[in-house]
mmCIF file of the protein (N, C-alpha, C, O) and its ligand, coordinates in Angstrom:
data_MODEL
# 
_entry.id   MODEL 
# 
loop_
_entity.id 
_entity.type 
_entity.pdbx_number_of_molecules 
1 polymer     1 
2 non-polymer 1 
# 
_entity_poly.entity_id                      1 
_entity_poly.type                           'polypeptide(L)' 
_entity_poly.nstd_linkage                   no 
_entity_poly.nstd_monomer                   no 
_entity_poly.pdbx_seq_one_letter_code       MKDRALEEKPACSVKAAPFPEAVACPQCGSETEIWSDETDAACTSCGCKVDHTTC 
_entity_poly.pdbx_seq_one_letter_code_can   MKDRALEEKPACSVKAAPFPEAVACPQCGSETEIWSDETDAACTSCGCKVDHTTC 
_entity_poly.pdbx_strand_id                 A 
# 
loop_
_entity_poly_seq.entity_id 
_entity_poly_seq.num 
_entity_poly_seq.mon_id 
_entity_poly_seq.hetero 
1 1  MET n 
1 2  LYS n 
1 3  ASP n 
1 4  ARG n 
1 5  ALA n 
1 6  LEU n 
1 7  GLU n 
1 8  GLU n 
1 9  LYS n 
1 10 PRO n 
1 11 ALA n 
1 12 CYS n 
1 13 SER n 
1 14 VAL n 
1 15 LYS n 
1 16 ALA n 
1 17 ALA n 
1 18 PRO n 
1 19 PHE n 
1 20 PRO n 
1 21 GLU n 
1 22 ALA n 
1 23 VAL n 
1 24 ALA n 
1 25 CYS n 
1 26 PRO n 
1 27 GLN n 
1 28 CYS n 
1 29 GLY n 
1 30 SER n 
1 31 GLU n 
1 32 THR n 
1 33 GLU n 
1 34 ILE n 
1 35 TRP n 
1 36 SER n 
1 37 ASP n 
1 38 GLU n 
1 39 THR n 
1 40 ASP n 
1 41 ALA n 
1 42 ALA n 
1 43 CYS n 
1 44 THR n 
1 45 SER n 
1 46 CYS n 
1 47 GLY n 
1 48 CYS n 
1 49 LYS n 
1 50 VAL n 
1 51 ASP n 
1 52 HIS n 
1 53 THR n 
1 54 THR n 
1 55 CYS n 
# 
loop_
_struct_asym.id 
_struct_asym.entity_id 
A 1 
B 2 
# 
loop_
_chem_comp.id 
_chem_comp.type 
_chem_comp.mon_nstd_flag 
ALA 'L-peptide linking' y 
ARG 'L-peptide linking' y 
ASP 'L-peptide linking' y 
CYS 'L-peptide linking' y 
GLN 'L-peptide linking' y 
GLU 'L-peptide linking' y 
GLY 'peptide linking'   y 
HIS 'L-peptide linking' y 
ILE 'L-peptide linking' y 
LEU 'L-peptide linking' y 
LYS 'L-peptide linking' y 
MET 'L-peptide linking' y 
PHE 'L-peptide linking' y 
PRO 'L-peptide linking' y 
SER 'L-peptide linking' y 
THR 'L-peptide linking' y 
TRP 'L-peptide linking' y 
VAL 'L-peptide linking' y 
ZN  non-polymer         . 
# 
_pdbx_entity_nonpoly.entity_id   2 
_pdbx_entity_nonpoly.name        ? 
_pdbx_entity_nonpoly.comp_id     ZN 
# 
_pdbx_nonpoly_scheme.asym_id         B 
_pdbx_nonpoly_scheme.entity_id       2 
_pdbx_nonpoly_scheme.mon_id          ZN 
_pdbx_nonpoly_scheme.ndb_seq_num     1 
_pdbx_nonpoly_scheme.pdb_seq_num     101 
_pdbx_nonpoly_scheme.auth_seq_num    101 
_pdbx_nonpoly_scheme.pdb_mon_id      ZN 
_pdbx_nonpoly_scheme.auth_mon_id     ZN 
_pdbx_nonpoly_scheme.pdb_strand_id   A 
_pdbx_nonpoly_scheme.pdb_ins_code    . 
# 
loop_
_atom_site.group_PDB 
_atom_site.id 
_atom_site.type_symbol 
_atom_site.label_atom_id 
_atom_site.label_alt_id 
_atom_site.label_comp_id 
_atom_site.label_asym_id 
_atom_site.label_entity_id 
_atom_site.label_seq_id 
_atom_site.pdbx_PDB_ins_code 
_atom_site.Cartn_x 
_atom_site.Cartn_y 
_atom_site.Cartn_z 
_atom_site.occupancy 
_atom_site.B_iso_or_equiv 
_atom_site.pdbx_formal_charge 
_atom_site.auth_seq_id 
_atom_site.auth_comp_id 
_atom_site.auth_asym_id 
_atom_site.auth_atom_id 
_atom_site.pdbx_PDB_model_num 
ATOM   1   N  N  . MET A 1 1  ? 89.724 83.928 157.817 1.00 0.00 ? 1   MET A N  1 
ATOM   2   C  CA . MET A 1 1  ? 89.588 84.175 156.465 1.00 0.00 ? 1   MET A CA 1 
ATOM   3   C  C  . MET A 1 1  ? 89.999 82.901 155.617 1.00 0.00 ? 1   MET A C  1 
ATOM   4   O  O  . MET A 1 1  ? 91.020 82.264 155.881 1.00 0.00 ? 1   MET A O  1 
ATOM   5   N  N  . LYS A 1 2  ? 89.174 82.582 154.622 1.00 0.00 ? 2   LYS A N  1 
ATOM   6   C  CA . LYS A 1 2  ? 89.421 81.352 153.778 1.00 0.00 ? 2   LYS A CA 1 
ATOM   7   C  C  . LYS A 1 2  ? 89.623 81.698 152.400 1.00 0.00 ? 2   LYS A C  1 
ATOM   8   O  O  . LYS A 1 2  ? 88.782 81.396 151.554 1.00 0.00 ? 2   LYS A O  1 
ATOM   9   N  N  . ASP A 1 3  ? 90.751 82.352 152.098 1.00 0.00 ? 3   ASP A N  1 
ATOM   10  C  CA . ASP A 1 3  ? 91.039 82.731 150.689 1.00 0.00 ? 3   ASP A CA 1 
ATOM   11  C  C  . ASP A 1 3  ? 91.022 81.654 149.747 1.00 0.00 ? 3   ASP A C  1 
ATOM   12  O  O  . ASP A 1 3  ? 90.692 81.827 148.574 1.00 0.00 ? 3   ASP A O  1 
ATOM   13  N  N  . ARG A 1 4  ? 91.387 80.479 150.249 1.00 0.00 ? 4   ARG A N  1 
ATOM   14  C  CA . ARG A 1 4  ? 91.493 79.322 149.334 1.00 0.00 ? 4   ARG A CA 1 
ATOM   15  C  C  . ARG A 1 4  ? 90.262 79.069 148.636 1.00 0.00 ? 4   ARG A C  1 
ATOM   16  O  O  . ARG A 1 4  ? 90.286 78.656 147.477 1.00 0.00 ? 4   ARG A O  1 
ATOM   17  N  N  . ALA A 1 5  ? 89.081 79.304 149.311 1.00 0.00 ? 5   ALA A N  1 
ATOM   18  C  CA . ALA A 1 5  ? 87.795 78.924 148.817 1.00 0.00 ? 5   ALA A CA 1 
ATOM   19  C  C  . ALA A 1 5  ? 87.453 79.678 147.508 1.00 0.00 ? 5   ALA A C  1 
ATOM   20  O  O  . ALA A 1 5  ? 86.746 79.219 146.611 1.00 0.00 ? 5   ALA A O  1 
ATOM   21  N  N  . LEU A 1 6  ? 88.024 80.849 147.516 1.00 0.00 ? 6   LEU A N  1 
ATOM   22  C  CA . LEU A 1 6  ? 87.769 81.794 146.312 1.00 0.00 ? 6   LEU A CA 1 
ATOM   23  C  C  . LEU A 1 6  ? 88.557 81.348 145.037 1.00 0.00 ? 6   LEU A C  1 
ATOM   24  O  O  . LEU A 1 6  ? 88.212 81.743 143.923 1.00 0.00 ? 6   LEU A O  1 
ATOM   25  N  N  . GLU A 1 7  ? 89.576 80.551 145.218 1.00 0.00 ? 7   GLU A N  1 
ATOM   26  C  CA . GLU A 1 7  ? 90.372 80.171 144.103 1.00 0.00 ? 7   GLU A CA 1 
ATOM   27  C  C  . GLU A 1 7  ? 89.864 78.882 143.474 1.00 0.00 ? 7   GLU A C  1 
ATOM   28  O  O  . GLU A 1 7  ? 90.203 78.509 142.351 1.00 0.00 ? 7   GLU A O  1 
ATOM   29  N  N  . GLU A 1 8  ? 89.056 78.251 144.246 1.00 0.00 ? 8   GLU A N  1 
ATOM   30  C  CA . GLU A 1 8  ? 88.506 76.887 143.670 1.00 0.00 ? 8   GLU A CA 1 
ATOM   31  C  C  . GLU A 1 8  ? 87.376 77.133 142.671 1.00 0.00 ? 8   GLU A C  1 
ATOM   32  O  O  . GLU A 1 8  ? 86.430 77.879 142.924 1.00 0.00 ? 8   GLU A O  1 
ATOM   33  N  N  . LYS A 1 9  ? 87.515 76.515 141.603 1.00 0.00 ? 9   LYS A N  1 
ATOM   34  C  CA . LYS A 1 9  ? 86.575 76.706 140.484 1.00 0.00 ? 9   LYS A CA 1 
ATOM   35  C  C  . LYS A 1 9  ? 85.788 75.395 140.225 1.00 0.00 ? 9   LYS A C  1 
ATOM   36  O  O  . LYS A 1 9  ? 86.351 74.421 139.724 1.00 0.00 ? 9   LYS A O  1 
ATOM   37  N  N  . PRO A 1 10 ? 84.558 75.386 140.551 1.00 0.00 ? 10  PRO A N  1 
ATOM   38  C  CA . PRO A 1 10 ? 83.792 74.118 140.261 1.00 0.00 ? 10  PRO A CA 1 
ATOM   39  C  C  . PRO A 1 10 ? 83.633 74.036 138.676 1.00 0.00 ? 10  PRO A C  1 
ATOM   40  O  O  . PRO A 1 10 ? 83.233 74.979 137.993 1.00 0.00 ? 10  PRO A O  1 
ATOM   41  N  N  . ALA A 1 11 ? 83.984 72.834 138.199 1.00 0.00 ? 11  ALA A N  1 
ATOM   42  C  CA . ALA A 1 11 ? 83.902 72.704 136.733 1.00 0.00 ? 11  ALA A CA 1 
ATOM   43  C  C  . ALA A 1 11 ? 82.622 72.875 136.078 1.00 0.00 ? 11  ALA A C  1 
ATOM   44  O  O  . ALA A 1 11 ? 82.521 73.195 134.894 1.00 0.00 ? 11  ALA A O  1 
ATOM   45  N  N  . CYS A 1 12 ? 81.561 72.641 136.921 1.00 0.00 ? 12  CYS A N  1 
ATOM   46  C  CA . CYS A 1 12 ? 80.221 72.800 136.349 1.00 0.00 ? 12  CYS A CA 1 
ATOM   47  C  C  . CYS A 1 12 ? 79.759 74.203 136.364 1.00 0.00 ? 12  CYS A C  1 
ATOM   48  O  O  . CYS A 1 12 ? 78.738 74.499 135.744 1.00 0.00 ? 12  CYS A O  1 
ATOM   49  N  N  . SER A 1 13 ? 80.351 74.988 136.946 1.00 0.00 ? 13  SER A N  1 
ATOM   50  C  CA . SER A 1 13 ? 79.820 76.534 137.058 1.00 0.00 ? 13  SER A CA 1 
ATOM   51  C  C  . SER A 1 13 ? 80.829 77.567 136.545 1.00 0.00 ? 13  SER A C  1 
ATOM   52  O  O  . SER A 1 13 ? 81.273 78.426 137.307 1.00 0.00 ? 13  SER A O  1 
ATOM   53  N  N  . VAL A 1 14 ? 81.181 77.494 135.303 1.00 0.00 ? 14  VAL A N  1 
ATOM   54  C  CA . VAL A 1 14 ? 82.134 78.418 134.759 1.00 0.00 ? 14  VAL A CA 1 
ATOM   55  C  C  . VAL A 1 14 ? 81.225 79.564 134.240 1.00 0.00 ? 14  VAL A C  1 
ATOM   56  O  O  . VAL A 1 14 ? 80.328 79.348 133.425 1.00 0.00 ? 14  VAL A O  1 
ATOM   57  N  N  . LYS A 1 15 ? 81.505 80.825 134.761 1.00 0.00 ? 15  LYS A N  1 
ATOM   58  C  CA . LYS A 1 15 ? 80.711 81.879 134.310 1.00 0.00 ? 15  LYS A CA 1 
ATOM   59  C  C  . LYS A 1 15 ? 81.023 82.518 133.021 1.00 0.00 ? 15  LYS A C  1 
ATOM   60  O  O  . LYS A 1 15 ? 80.151 83.024 132.314 1.00 0.00 ? 15  LYS A O  1 
ATOM   61  N  N  . ALA A 1 16 ? 82.395 82.490 132.695 1.00 0.00 ? 16  ALA A N  1 
ATOM   62  C  CA . ALA A 1 16 ? 82.830 83.069 131.478 1.00 0.00 ? 16  ALA A CA 1 
ATOM   63  C  C  . ALA A 1 16 ? 82.915 82.015 130.392 1.00 0.00 ? 16  ALA A C  1 
ATOM   64  O  O  . ALA A 1 16 ? 83.887 82.040 129.637 1.00 0.00 ? 16  ALA A O  1 
ATOM   65  N  N  . ALA A 1 17 ? 81.963 81.076 130.251 1.00 0.00 ? 17  ALA A N  1 
ATOM   66  C  CA . ALA A 1 17 ? 82.072 80.105 129.259 1.00 0.00 ? 17  ALA A CA 1 
ATOM   67  C  C  . ALA A 1 17 ? 81.836 80.750 127.999 1.00 0.00 ? 17  ALA A C  1 
ATOM   68  O  O  . ALA A 1 17 ? 80.911 81.558 127.921 1.00 0.00 ? 17  ALA A O  1 
ATOM   69  N  N  . PRO A 1 18 ? 82.591 80.484 126.953 1.00 0.00 ? 18  PRO A N  1 
ATOM   70  C  CA . PRO A 1 18 ? 82.333 81.108 125.638 1.00 0.00 ? 18  PRO A CA 1 
ATOM   71  C  C  . PRO A 1 18 ? 81.121 80.566 125.021 1.00 0.00 ? 18  PRO A C  1 
ATOM   72  O  O  . PRO A 1 18 ? 80.748 79.417 125.254 1.00 0.00 ? 18  PRO A O  1 
ATOM   73  N  N  . PHE A 1 19 ? 80.474 81.397 124.208 1.00 0.00 ? 19  PHE A N  1 
ATOM   74  C  CA . PHE A 1 19 ? 79.192 80.966 123.547 1.00 0.00 ? 19  PHE A CA 1 
ATOM   75  C  C  . PHE A 1 19 ? 79.344 81.512 122.047 1.00 0.00 ? 19  PHE A C  1 
ATOM   76  O  O  . PHE A 1 19 ? 80.029 82.498 121.776 1.00 0.00 ? 19  PHE A O  1 
ATOM   77  N  N  . PRO A 1 20 ? 78.670 80.802 121.154 1.00 0.00 ? 20  PRO A N  1 
ATOM   78  C  CA . PRO A 1 20 ? 78.714 81.204 119.781 1.00 0.00 ? 20  PRO A CA 1 
ATOM   79  C  C  . PRO A 1 20 ? 77.724 82.343 119.574 1.00 0.00 ? 20  PRO A C  1 
ATOM   80  O  O  . PRO A 1 20 ? 76.673 82.394 120.214 1.00 0.00 ? 20  PRO A O  1 
ATOM   81  N  N  . GLU A 1 21 ? 78.112 83.356 118.573 1.00 0.00 ? 21  GLU A N  1 
ATOM   82  C  CA . GLU A 1 21 ? 77.399 84.431 118.282 1.00 0.00 ? 21  GLU A CA 1 
ATOM   83  C  C  . GLU A 1 21 ? 77.152 84.415 116.784 1.00 0.00 ? 21  GLU A C  1 
ATOM   84  O  O  . GLU A 1 21 ? 78.093 84.367 115.991 1.00 0.00 ? 21  GLU A O  1 
ATOM   85  N  N  . ALA A 1 22 ? 75.914 84.455 116.408 1.00 0.00 ? 22  ALA A N  1 
ATOM   86  C  CA . ALA A 1 22 ? 75.647 84.482 114.993 1.00 0.00 ? 22  ALA A CA 1 
ATOM   87  C  C  . ALA A 1 22 ? 75.729 85.828 114.345 1.00 0.00 ? 22  ALA A C  1 
ATOM   88  O  O  . ALA A 1 22 ? 75.066 86.786 114.744 1.00 0.00 ? 22  ALA A O  1 
ATOM   89  N  N  . VAL A 1 23 ? 76.585 85.878 113.303 1.00 0.00 ? 23  VAL A N  1 
ATOM   90  C  CA . VAL A 1 23 ? 76.772 87.231 112.648 1.00 0.00 ? 23  VAL A CA 1 
ATOM   91  C  C  . VAL A 1 23 ? 76.673 87.007 111.177 1.00 0.00 ? 23  VAL A C  1 
ATOM   92  O  O  . VAL A 1 23 ? 77.178 86.005 110.671 1.00 0.00 ? 23  VAL A O  1 
ATOM   93  N  N  . ALA A 1 24 ? 76.010 87.947 110.435 1.00 0.00 ? 24  ALA A N  1 
ATOM   94  C  CA . ALA A 1 24 ? 75.707 87.765 109.084 1.00 0.00 ? 24  ALA A CA 1 
ATOM   95  C  C  . ALA A 1 24 ? 77.031 88.287 108.307 1.00 0.00 ? 24  ALA A C  1 
ATOM   96  O  O  . ALA A 1 24 ? 77.538 89.385 108.538 1.00 0.00 ? 24  ALA A O  1 
ATOM   97  N  N  . CYS A 1 25 ? 77.513 87.388 107.384 1.00 0.00 ? 25  CYS A N  1 
ATOM   98  C  CA . CYS A 1 25 ? 78.711 87.762 106.584 1.00 0.00 ? 25  CYS A CA 1 
ATOM   99  C  C  . CYS A 1 25 ? 78.477 88.992 105.728 1.00 0.00 ? 25  CYS A C  1 
ATOM   100 O  O  . CYS A 1 25 ? 77.466 89.024 105.026 1.00 0.00 ? 25  CYS A O  1 
ATOM   101 N  N  . PRO A 1 26 ? 79.318 89.991 105.728 1.00 0.00 ? 26  PRO A N  1 
ATOM   102 C  CA . PRO A 1 26 ? 79.142 91.182 105.034 1.00 0.00 ? 26  PRO A CA 1 
ATOM   103 C  C  . PRO A 1 26 ? 79.188 90.884 103.537 1.00 0.00 ? 26  PRO A C  1 
ATOM   104 O  O  . PRO A 1 26 ? 78.603 91.619 102.742 1.00 0.00 ? 26  PRO A O  1 
ATOM   105 N  N  . GLN A 1 27 ? 79.855 89.850 103.163 1.00 0.00 ? 27  GLN A N  1 
ATOM   106 C  CA . GLN A 1 27 ? 80.138 89.485 101.728 1.00 0.00 ? 27  GLN A CA 1 
ATOM   107 C  C  . GLN A 1 27 ? 78.924 88.692 101.091 1.00 0.00 ? 27  GLN A C  1 
ATOM   108 O  O  . GLN A 1 27 ? 78.426 89.057 100.025 1.00 0.00 ? 27  GLN A O  1 
ATOM   109 N  N  . CYS A 1 28 ? 78.512 87.691 101.729 1.00 0.00 ? 28  CYS A N  1 
ATOM   110 C  CA . CYS A 1 28 ? 77.554 86.893 101.107 1.00 0.00 ? 28  CYS A CA 1 
ATOM   111 C  C  . CYS A 1 28 ? 76.204 86.747 101.981 1.00 0.00 ? 28  CYS A C  1 
ATOM   112 O  O  . CYS A 1 28 ? 75.225 86.151 101.532 1.00 0.00 ? 28  CYS A O  1 
ATOM   113 N  N  . GLY A 1 29 ? 76.222 87.241 103.059 1.00 0.00 ? 29  GLY A N  1 
ATOM   114 C  CA . GLY A 1 29 ? 74.995 87.311 103.972 1.00 0.00 ? 29  GLY A CA 1 
ATOM   115 C  C  . GLY A 1 29 ? 74.723 86.110 104.761 1.00 0.00 ? 29  GLY A C  1 
ATOM   116 O  O  . GLY A 1 29 ? 73.739 86.040 105.497 1.00 0.00 ? 29  GLY A O  1 
ATOM   117 N  N  . SER A 1 30 ? 75.614 85.116 104.618 1.00 0.00 ? 30  SER A N  1 
ATOM   118 C  CA . SER A 1 30 ? 75.465 83.918 105.367 1.00 0.00 ? 30  SER A CA 1 
ATOM   119 C  C  . SER A 1 30 ? 75.769 83.998 106.706 1.00 0.00 ? 30  SER A C  1 
ATOM   120 O  O  . SER A 1 30 ? 76.753 84.656 107.043 1.00 0.00 ? 30  SER A O  1 
ATOM   121 N  N  . GLU A 1 31 ? 75.011 83.376 107.621 1.00 0.00 ? 31  GLU A N  1 
ATOM   122 C  CA . GLU A 1 31 ? 75.242 83.432 108.950 1.00 0.00 ? 31  GLU A CA 1 
ATOM   123 C  C  . GLU A 1 31 ? 76.384 82.636 109.480 1.00 0.00 ? 31  GLU A C  1 
ATOM   124 O  O  . GLU A 1 31 ? 76.434 81.422 109.283 1.00 0.00 ? 31  GLU A O  1 
ATOM   125 N  N  . THR A 1 32 ? 77.309 83.278 110.149 1.00 0.00 ? 32  THR A N  1 
ATOM   126 C  CA . THR A 1 32 ? 78.498 82.653 110.595 1.00 0.00 ? 32  THR A CA 1 
ATOM   127 C  C  . THR A 1 32 ? 78.621 82.734 112.097 1.00 0.00 ? 32  THR A C  1 
ATOM   128 O  O  . THR A 1 32 ? 78.393 83.809 112.653 1.00 0.00 ? 32  THR A O  1 
ATOM   129 N  N  . GLU A 1 33 ? 78.946 81.726 112.747 1.00 0.00 ? 33  GLU A N  1 
ATOM   130 C  CA . GLU A 1 33 ? 79.157 81.743 114.271 1.00 0.00 ? 33  GLU A CA 1 
ATOM   131 C  C  . GLU A 1 33 ? 80.503 82.166 114.604 1.00 0.00 ? 33  GLU A C  1 
ATOM   132 O  O  . GLU A 1 33 ? 81.493 81.686 114.053 1.00 0.00 ? 33  GLU A O  1 
ATOM   133 N  N  . ILE A 1 34 ? 80.551 83.079 115.517 1.00 0.00 ? 34  ILE A N  1 
ATOM   134 C  CA . ILE A 1 34 ? 81.835 83.525 116.240 1.00 0.00 ? 34  ILE A CA 1 
ATOM   135 C  C  . ILE A 1 34 ? 81.737 83.271 117.614 1.00 0.00 ? 34  ILE A C  1 
ATOM   136 O  O  . ILE A 1 34 ? 80.767 83.678 118.253 1.00 0.00 ? 34  ILE A O  1 
ATOM   137 N  N  . TRP A 1 35 ? 82.755 82.561 118.188 1.00 0.00 ? 35  TRP A N  1 
ATOM   138 C  CA . TRP A 1 35 ? 82.759 82.302 119.601 1.00 0.00 ? 35  TRP A CA 1 
ATOM   139 C  C  . TRP A 1 35 ? 83.099 83.556 120.336 1.00 0.00 ? 35  TRP A C  1 
ATOM   140 O  O  . TRP A 1 35 ? 83.963 84.325 119.916 1.00 0.00 ? 35  TRP A O  1 
ATOM   141 N  N  . SER A 1 36 ? 82.411 83.768 121.453 1.00 0.00 ? 36  SER A N  1 
ATOM   142 C  CA . SER A 1 36 ? 82.577 84.892 122.335 1.00 0.00 ? 36  SER A CA 1 
ATOM   143 C  C  . SER A 1 36 ? 84.107 85.112 122.740 1.00 0.00 ? 36  SER A C  1 
ATOM   144 O  O  . SER A 1 36 ? 84.510 86.241 123.018 1.00 0.00 ? 36  SER A O  1 
ATOM   145 N  N  . ASP A 1 37 ? 84.843 84.133 122.760 1.00 0.00 ? 37  ASP A N  1 
ATOM   146 C  CA . ASP A 1 37 ? 86.242 84.221 123.170 1.00 0.00 ? 37  ASP A CA 1 
ATOM   147 C  C  . ASP A 1 37 ? 87.192 84.331 121.945 1.00 0.00 ? 37  ASP A C  1 
ATOM   148 O  O  . ASP A 1 37 ? 88.412 84.237 122.075 1.00 0.00 ? 37  ASP A O  1 
ATOM   149 N  N  . GLU A 1 38 ? 86.604 84.525 120.795 1.00 0.00 ? 38  GLU A N  1 
ATOM   150 C  CA . GLU A 1 38 ? 87.436 84.839 119.511 1.00 0.00 ? 38  GLU A CA 1 
ATOM   151 C  C  . GLU A 1 38 ? 87.035 86.124 118.892 1.00 0.00 ? 38  GLU A C  1 
ATOM   152 O  O  . GLU A 1 38 ? 85.881 86.539 118.997 1.00 0.00 ? 38  GLU A O  1 
ATOM   153 N  N  . THR A 1 39 ? 88.009 86.796 118.215 1.00 0.00 ? 39  THR A N  1 
ATOM   154 C  CA . THR A 1 39 ? 87.684 88.114 117.761 1.00 0.00 ? 39  THR A CA 1 
ATOM   155 C  C  . THR A 1 39 ? 87.062 88.060 116.397 1.00 0.00 ? 39  THR A C  1 
ATOM   156 O  O  . THR A 1 39 ? 86.324 88.968 116.014 1.00 0.00 ? 39  THR A O  1 
ATOM   157 N  N  . ASP A 1 40 ? 87.340 87.026 115.661 1.00 0.00 ? 40  ASP A N  1 
ATOM   158 C  CA . ASP A 1 40 ? 86.868 86.919 114.291 1.00 0.00 ? 40  ASP A CA 1 
ATOM   159 C  C  . ASP A 1 40 ? 86.809 85.464 113.837 1.00 0.00 ? 40  ASP A C  1 
ATOM   160 O  O  . ASP A 1 40 ? 87.362 84.606 114.525 1.00 0.00 ? 40  ASP A O  1 
ATOM   161 N  N  . ALA A 1 41 ? 86.139 85.126 112.663 1.00 0.00 ? 41  ALA A N  1 
ATOM   162 C  CA . ALA A 1 41 ? 86.042 83.875 112.187 1.00 0.00 ? 41  ALA A CA 1 
ATOM   163 C  C  . ALA A 1 41 ? 85.834 83.999 110.723 1.00 0.00 ? 41  ALA A C  1 
ATOM   164 O  O  . ALA A 1 41 ? 85.433 85.042 110.208 1.00 0.00 ? 41  ALA A O  1 
ATOM   165 N  N  . ALA A 1 42 ? 86.132 82.841 110.014 1.00 0.00 ? 42  ALA A N  1 
ATOM   166 C  CA . ALA A 1 42 ? 86.018 82.793 108.555 1.00 0.00 ? 42  ALA A CA 1 
ATOM   167 C  C  . ALA A 1 42 ? 84.623 82.511 108.175 1.00 0.00 ? 42  ALA A C  1 
ATOM   168 O  O  . ALA A 1 42 ? 84.077 81.646 108.858 1.00 0.00 ? 42  ALA A O  1 
ATOM   169 N  N  . CYS A 1 43 ? 83.923 83.052 107.231 1.00 0.00 ? 43  CYS A N  1 
ATOM   170 C  CA . CYS A 1 43 ? 82.621 82.662 106.868 1.00 0.00 ? 43  CYS A CA 1 
ATOM   171 C  C  . CYS A 1 43 ? 82.669 81.199 106.343 1.00 0.00 ? 43  CYS A C  1 
ATOM   172 O  O  . CYS A 1 43 ? 83.588 80.762 105.650 1.00 0.00 ? 43  CYS A O  1 
ATOM   173 N  N  . THR A 1 44 ? 81.603 80.501 106.740 1.00 0.00 ? 44  THR A N  1 
ATOM   174 C  CA . THR A 1 44 ? 81.595 79.039 106.258 1.00 0.00 ? 44  THR A CA 1 
ATOM   175 C  C  . THR A 1 44 ? 81.152 79.008 104.771 1.00 0.00 ? 44  THR A C  1 
ATOM   176 O  O  . THR A 1 44 ? 81.285 77.964 104.132 1.00 0.00 ? 44  THR A O  1 
ATOM   177 N  N  . SER A 1 45 ? 80.661 80.057 104.234 1.00 0.00 ? 45  SER A N  1 
ATOM   178 C  CA . SER A 1 45 ? 80.235 80.032 102.844 1.00 0.00 ? 45  SER A CA 1 
ATOM   179 C  C  . SER A 1 45 ? 81.280 80.471 101.911 1.00 0.00 ? 45  SER A C  1 
ATOM   180 O  O  . SER A 1 45 ? 81.608 79.748 100.970 1.00 0.00 ? 45  SER A O  1 
ATOM   181 N  N  . CYS A 1 46 ? 81.851 81.681 102.131 1.00 0.00 ? 46  CYS A N  1 
ATOM   182 C  CA . CYS A 1 46 ? 82.797 82.266 101.212 1.00 0.00 ? 46  CYS A CA 1 
ATOM   183 C  C  . CYS A 1 46 ? 84.106 82.523 101.766 1.00 0.00 ? 46  CYS A C  1 
ATOM   184 O  O  . CYS A 1 46 ? 84.973 82.973 101.017 1.00 0.00 ? 46  CYS A O  1 
ATOM   185 N  N  . GLY A 1 47 ? 84.371 82.287 103.030 1.00 0.00 ? 47  GLY A N  1 
ATOM   186 C  CA . GLY A 1 47 ? 85.736 82.388 103.646 1.00 0.00 ? 47  GLY A CA 1 
ATOM   187 C  C  . GLY A 1 47 ? 85.997 83.823 103.959 1.00 0.00 ? 47  GLY A C  1 
ATOM   188 O  O  . GLY A 1 47 ? 87.123 84.110 104.365 1.00 0.00 ? 47  GLY A O  1 
ATOM   189 N  N  . CYS A 1 48 ? 85.150 84.712 103.829 1.00 0.00 ? 48  CYS A N  1 
ATOM   190 C  CA . CYS A 1 48 ? 85.337 86.160 104.200 1.00 0.00 ? 48  CYS A CA 1 
ATOM   191 C  C  . CYS A 1 48 ? 85.540 86.292 105.747 1.00 0.00 ? 48  CYS A C  1 
ATOM   192 O  O  . CYS A 1 48 ? 84.931 85.549 106.517 1.00 0.00 ? 48  CYS A O  1 
ATOM   193 N  N  . LYS A 1 49 ? 86.333 87.171 106.147 1.00 0.00 ? 49  LYS A N  1 
ATOM   194 C  CA . LYS A 1 49 ? 86.649 87.346 107.579 1.00 0.00 ? 49  LYS A CA 1 
ATOM   195 C  C  . LYS A 1 49 ? 85.445 88.103 108.166 1.00 0.00 ? 49  LYS A C  1 
ATOM   196 O  O  . LYS A 1 49 ? 85.026 89.142 107.654 1.00 0.00 ? 49  LYS A O  1 
ATOM   197 N  N  . VAL A 1 50 ? 84.905 87.536 109.268 1.00 0.00 ? 50  VAL A N  1 
ATOM   198 C  CA . VAL A 1 50 ? 83.655 88.185 109.790 1.00 0.00 ? 50  VAL A CA 1 
ATOM   199 C  C  . VAL A 1 50 ? 84.090 88.491 111.350 1.00 0.00 ? 50  VAL A C  1 
ATOM   200 O  O  . VAL A 1 50 ? 84.682 87.641 112.015 1.00 0.00 ? 50  VAL A O  1 
ATOM   201 N  N  . ASP A 1 51 ? 83.787 89.610 111.798 1.00 0.00 ? 51  ASP A N  1 
ATOM   202 C  CA . ASP A 1 51 ? 84.092 89.825 113.209 1.00 0.00 ? 51  ASP A CA 1 
ATOM   203 C  C  . ASP A 1 51 ? 82.876 90.379 113.962 1.00 0.00 ? 51  ASP A C  1 
ATOM   204 O  O  . ASP A 1 51 ? 81.832 90.634 113.362 1.00 0.00 ? 51  ASP A O  1 
ATOM   205 N  N  . HIS A 1 52 ? 83.012 90.550 115.196 1.00 0.00 ? 52  HIS A N  1 
ATOM   206 C  CA . HIS A 1 52 ? 81.754 90.864 116.057 1.00 0.00 ? 52  HIS A CA 1 
ATOM   207 C  C  . HIS A 1 52 ? 81.062 92.237 115.660 1.00 0.00 ? 52  HIS A C  1 
ATOM   208 O  O  . HIS A 1 52 ? 79.869 92.453 115.873 1.00 0.00 ? 52  HIS A O  1 
ATOM   209 N  N  . THR A 1 53 ? 81.851 93.066 115.115 1.00 0.00 ? 53  THR A N  1 
ATOM   210 C  CA . THR A 1 53 ? 81.241 94.357 114.711 1.00 0.00 ? 53  THR A CA 1 
ATOM   211 C  C  . THR A 1 53 ? 80.581 94.367 113.403 1.00 0.00 ? 53  THR A C  1 
ATOM   212 O  O  . THR A 1 53 ? 79.760 95.236 113.107 1.00 0.00 ? 53  THR A O  1 
ATOM   213 N  N  . THR A 1 54 ? 80.919 93.433 112.627 1.00 0.00 ? 54  THR A N  1 
ATOM   214 C  CA . THR A 1 54 ? 80.242 93.285 111.370 1.00 0.00 ? 54  THR A CA 1 
ATOM   215 C  C  . THR A 1 54 ? 78.767 93.048 111.508 1.00 0.00 ? 54  THR A C  1 
ATOM   216 O  O  . THR A 1 54 ? 78.287 92.215 112.278 1.00 0.00 ? 54  THR A O  1 
ATOM   217 N  N  . CYS A 1 55 ? 78.039 93.877 110.667 1.00 0.00 ? 55  CYS A N  1 
ATOM   218 C  CA . CYS A 1 55 ? 76.539 93.720 110.799 1.00 0.00 ? 55  CYS A CA 1 
ATOM   219 C  C  . CYS A 1 55 ? 75.984 93.140 109.571 1.00 0.00 ? 55  CYS A C  1 
ATOM   220 O  O  . CYS A 1 55 ? 74.774 92.932 109.478 1.00 0.00 ? 55  CYS A O  1 
HETATM 221 ZN ZN . ZN  B 2 .  ? 80.491 84.893 103.355 1.00 0.00 2 101 ZN  A ZN 1 
# 
């Protein structure tokens, strides 16, 4: 058994790397990017709080 091998994480192959998701601001309609590892972000245009569930 080589349990140690499972714990090693190659820097170049991170599966859970965060990625930006474009969401339209409910207030002004401007597209704002929210990173997948964050729950919300401020709209770049109006500062309104935008989250992943906002459509
Ligand atoms: Zn906005």
